[in-house]
N, C-alpha and C positions, 0 to 999 in steps of 0.2 A: 218456501221459507226464504225470507230476505234478511240477511245479516250484514250490517254495516259496521266497519271498524272505525271508531272515532277516538283514536288515542288510547286512553285507559279504559274507556267504556265500550261495551259491545251491546248494541240494541238489536232486538229481534222483532220483526213483524212477520206474521204468518200469512203466506199465500199458498194455495193448493191448486194444482193442475186438475183438470177434469180427468175422469177415468181413462177415456180414449187417448188423451194427450200423454198421460203418464205411461200407458202401455206402449205407445209409439216411441217415446223417448227412451224408455228402458230397453225395448227390443232392439232399437238401433244401436244403443251403446253396447249392449251385451254382444250382439252379432259382430260389431266392429272390433271390440276388444278381443273376443274369442278368435277372430281371424288373425289379428296381429300376434296374439299369444301363440297361436298355432304355428305361424311362420317363424317366430322367434324360437319356439321350442324345437322346430325342425333344425334351426341353426345350431342350437345347443346339442342336439342329438348327433348332428354331423360332426361337431367338434369332439364329442366324447368318443366317437367310433373310430377316429383316425389319429394315430399317434403323431403324425406330422404337425397337427395343430397344437397338441398338448406340449410340444417342445419348442413352440414359438411364442415369445413374450407378447408379440403384437396380437395374436389371436386369443391368448389368455385374457388380456385386458379387454379385448372386444367382447368376449363371451361374458365377462364380468359385467360389462355395460348392458348387454342384452338381458342377463338374468335380473338385473335391477329394473330394467324396463318391464319385464314380465311381472315382477312383484308390484310395481307401481300400478300397472294396468289392473291387476287382480284387486288390489286395495281400492282403487278408484271406482271400479265397477261394483264391487261389493258394497261400498259405502253409499253409492248412489241408489242402488236397488233397495237396500235396506232403508234408506231415508224415505223412499216412496212407499214401501210396504209397511214399515213400522213407525216411520217418521222420527221417533226418538229411540236412542239406544242406551243400555246400561253404561254408566260412566266408566266402569272398569273395563268392560269389553271395548268401548270406544277408545280408551287410552292405548290398549294393546294394538288395535288397528292403526291408530295414528302414529304410534312409535315405529311400527314396521314401515309405514309409508314415508315417514320423515327420514328414517335411516336411508332408504333407497333414493329419496329425493336429494339428499345431501351427497350421496355417493356419486351420482351421475356427473355433475360438473367436475368433481375432483378426478374422476376416471378419465374424462375428456382431456383434462390438462395433462395427465400422465401419458395418455396415448399420443398427444401432440409432442411431448418431450421425446418419446420413443422414436417417432418419425424423424424428429430433428437429429437425434444421435445417429440414426441409420443413414441419413443422407449426408450430414456434415462430418461425421466421424465413423465412416464405414468400417475401418480397420479395428477401431476400439469397441464397436457395437457388441460383438459377441462377449467381451469381457465385462462391459458395463450392464448390458441388458440380459442378465441370466435368468433362468427359471426361478431360482431361489430368491433373487432380488425382486422379481416380479410379484411373487406371492407375498413377500415382505411388504411391498408397497401397497398391495391390496389390503393387507392387515392394517396398515397405518390409516388407509382411507376409512375402513370400518371403525377404527378407534376414534378418528376425528368426528365422524358422523355421530358416534355414540356420545362423545363428550359434548357435542353441540346440543343434545336434547336431554341428557340425564339430569343436569341442574334443574331444568323445568319440572321434571318428574319429582325430584327431591323436594322442591318448593311446594308443589301441590300436595305431596304426602305429608309435609310438615304443617301446612296451613289450613287444609280442608278437613272437615269433620268426616266421621265414618258414614254419616247419612248421605253425604255428597257422593261417595263412591257406590252407594246403592241406589242412587237416584237415576233418572233418565234425562238425557239432553239430546238436542240435535247435534250430531257428531261432527263438530268442527274444532280445529285447534284453539280458536279464540274462545270457545265455550268451556274448554277444559283448563287451559293455562291462562287464567284471567288476570294474574298479577301484572300491573303496569310495568314493573321492572323486567318481567319476562318478555314483554313486547319490545322493550328497548334492547335487551340482550339479544333477542332473535334478529332484530334489524342489524345490529352491529356485527353479529356473526355472519349473516348473509352477505353484508357488504364486504367484510374481510375476505371471505371465501371467493366472492365474485371478482374482487380486485386482483387477487392472486391468480385466479384462473384466467382472467382476461389478459393480464400481463404476460402470462405464460404463452397463451395462444398467439398474441401479437408478436412476441419475441421470436417464437419458433417459426411463425409464418414468414416473417421478413427474412430470417436467416435462411430458411428453405427457398424463399423467393430468389435470393442472391445466388444460391447454389443452382437453382433451376435455369439461370441465365446461361449456364454452360451447356444447355440443350440436353440435359440428362432426362430421359423419360421417367425414371424413378423419382427424381426430384420434383418434376412437374406433377406427377401423380400424388406425391406426398403433400405438395402445396395445396392441391385441390382437396385432399382429405382433411387437412387442417381447416380449410375454408368451410367444409361441411360440418366439422366439429364446432366451429364458431357459430354457424347458423343454428345448429342443434342447441348450443348453449344459450343463444339468444331466445329461442323458444322456451327453454327451461327457465330462463329468468322471468318469464311472464308469470310463473307461479308466485314469485315474490311481489308482483304488482297486481295480484288477483283482485283484491278488494278495491284498489284504486280504479282499476278498469271497470269493475262492477258499478261502483259509485258514480263514476263519470258517465257511463252509458245510461244508467238508470235515471240520472238527473236530466238527460236529454230525452229519454223515452221511458217515462215513469210507468206506462201501462205495459211495457214489455219486459218487466223485471224477471219473470220466470224464464222466458226464452233467452234473455241476455245471459242469465246465470248458467243456463244449460250450454249455450254455444261457447261461452268463454271457457267453461270447464273442459269442453271437448278440445278447444284450441290449446289450452295449457297442459292438459294431462295426456291427451291421445296423440295429437299431431307430432310432438317430439319423438314419440315411440315409433312413428312410421319411418323415421330417418335411419334408425340403427340398422335395420336389415340392408339398407342401401350401401352403407359405408364400406362394409367388407363382404356381406352376404351376396350382393349383386355385382359390385364393382371389382372385387378382388378375383382375379382369374382362377387362382388355385382353389379358393373356397367355393367359387361358383361351379368349378368342374366337379368337385366332390359332392356338392349339394345336388347337382343335376344327376349324378350317378346314383346317389341315395334315393332321389325321387323316382327315377326310372326303375330302380330295383324293386321298390315297394309297390309301384304301380303295376309292374309286370307280375309280381307275386300275387297281388290282389286279383288280377285277371285269371290266373291259372288255378286259384283256389276253388275247390269243388263247392257247389252251392247245395 
C-alpha cells in the first residue's frame, strides 16, 4: 500500500508483497518488537519491585518514557501485522488504535524535555533539587503531559465525529492517520502543533545541555554524566522527529527508487518507530549504576529460580 500526502489530498495506490516477503517482514518486526518490549517490561518490573526507584523523580520519568515506548511498539506491530493480514480495518477500531499511538507519540518528546530539566536542576541547583523535584510534582507533570497529548488529538476526533457519516465509521480503510483525519484544516493544525511542541522541546534540551556543559567544566563526574544523558535525549528526540517527516521521506526515496516502494516504506517505518525505542533501555537501564545493579540482581534471581524449578 503506497500512500502519499499531497497537502489536502491523500492518494492511494495499492501494492502487495508476495506471501514469503510478507511473512519475512512480519516475523522480523514481531521478533524485534517482542525483544524490545521484553527488555522494557523487565525494566518496568524492576522499577515496581524496588521502593528506591519509586521515590526518585528521575526514575519515575524514565519509566513513564519506557511505558510509552512499549505502547508505541505494540501499536506499531499490531497495525503492521493487521495491515498484512486484513489489509483494511474497521474505521472505529482504527481510530482507537491511532488515538492510543498518537497519545504515546506526543508524550515521548515532552517526557524527554522534562527529564532534561530534572537533570539540569539536579546539577545546577543540587540543594534545591529535593524541594523542586518532588514525587507529587513529578506525577503532576506526567498528568500535564497526558493532558497536552490528549488536547493535541481530541479536536481531530471531534471534527471527524461532526463531519463524517455513520457509514464512514462502519466502513473499512487502510489504517493511517491521513485516511481517518482527512480534513485539510486538521493537517495544518497537526503540523502547527508538532512544530510548537518540537520548538519547545528542542529549546529546553539546548538550554539544559549548555547549562550542564558549563557546570561540567568544574570536572564534576555527575555533571558530565548528566551532559551525556541530555545528549542521548537529543539523539532520541531527533529519531522521534522522523515520524513527523515520514511521508516526506517516503515520497523522496520513492521518487528516486520507484520500484522499491514497499521495502522503502518498511525500512523507514522500522527506522522511525523501532530504532528510537532501542535507546530508552540504554539511558538508565544500562548506563545508570544503581538501576543496572538491581536489574542484574533481578535477572540472576529469576535465572537461578528457573534452573532449580523441578521439571
